[in-house]
N, C-alpha and C positions, 0 to 999 in steps of 0.2 A: 361328017362325024362330029358329034357334039360332046364337049367335055364340061362337066358341071363347074360353074364358076368362072369359065373362060369365054366371055363374049356371048354371041348369039347361040340359042339352042340349048342353053343350060341354066340351071338355077344356082345362084351363089350359095344358097343354104338349103340343106335338106333337114327337115324336122320330122323325126320319127313319131308315128302315132301310137298311142297306147290304148289297149282295151280297158285296162283298169290300173289303179295305182300300185297293185301288187306285182305288176309285170317288172318293175324296177325296184329292187330292194336297196335300201340305204343302210350302210353299215352303222352300227351303234357307236363307233369310235370316230374321232376327228383325225383324219389321215395326216393333216399338216402337223399336229402335235406329235404324232408318232415319228414323222420324218425328222422333226427338230430334235426329239430325244435320241434318235439313232445317230444323227450327225454329232450331237454333243458327246455321246458315248464313244463314237468312233474317234473323234479328236482327242478325247480324254485318254483312251487306251493307246493311241499312237504316240502321244506325248510321254505317257508312262513307259512305254516300251523303249523309247529313245533315251530315257534317263538312266537306264541300266545298260552299261556297255561292257563288252567283253574285252579283256586286256590281253596283251601278248603273252603274259605269264600264265594264262588260262583261267584267271580269276575274273570276277565281275565287280565293277565299280558303280556305285549309285551317285548320280549327280543331281544337284538342285535343279528345279524346273526353270527358275528365273536366273538370268545372268546378273552378275555383279556390275552395276553401272560404271564403276570406276575402272575395273580391269577388263570388263567385257567377257569374263569367263564364268563358268558355272562352278559352284562350290562343291567340293568332294564331300559326300555324306557317308562315306564308308566303302571299304573294299571287302569282298566276301568270296569264299571258295566256290559257292554254287549260286546259280541264278535264283533258286528258290529262297535262299537266305537273303539275297538282295531284295527280292519282291516282298518278303515278310517285313524287312526293315522299312521299305517304302510305305507299306500299309501302316506300320507303327508311327512313322513320321507324319503321315496324313492324319492319323487319329489324334496325335499330340497337337497338331496345328489347329484342329477343329473342336477340341474339347478342353 
C-alpha cells in the first residue's frame, strides 16, 4: 500500500492540472487584509465590552481602557442605570478623544 509523500511508491507533491485559467477564480479582495480587519474589530469590541461592567446594585459602570500606572486601577468614567446609557457615553468619550 502506497501513501503519497511517505517513502516508496508515492509522490511528495501532487500538482493539479488546469484546462484553462478560468478553472480557478481568484477573489478580488485580499483575504489577509480582511482577516486583519476582523481581528482588529474583534479585539476592539471585546475591550469595549469589558469596560462596561454590571454592578451589584443593578447599574452599569464605565471604566477607562487604560490602567493608571501609579495605582494599577482603571479610572471610573461614570455610573449609569442602563447599559445603553453607558454605551452612549463610551461613544461620546471616544468621539471627544479623537476630535
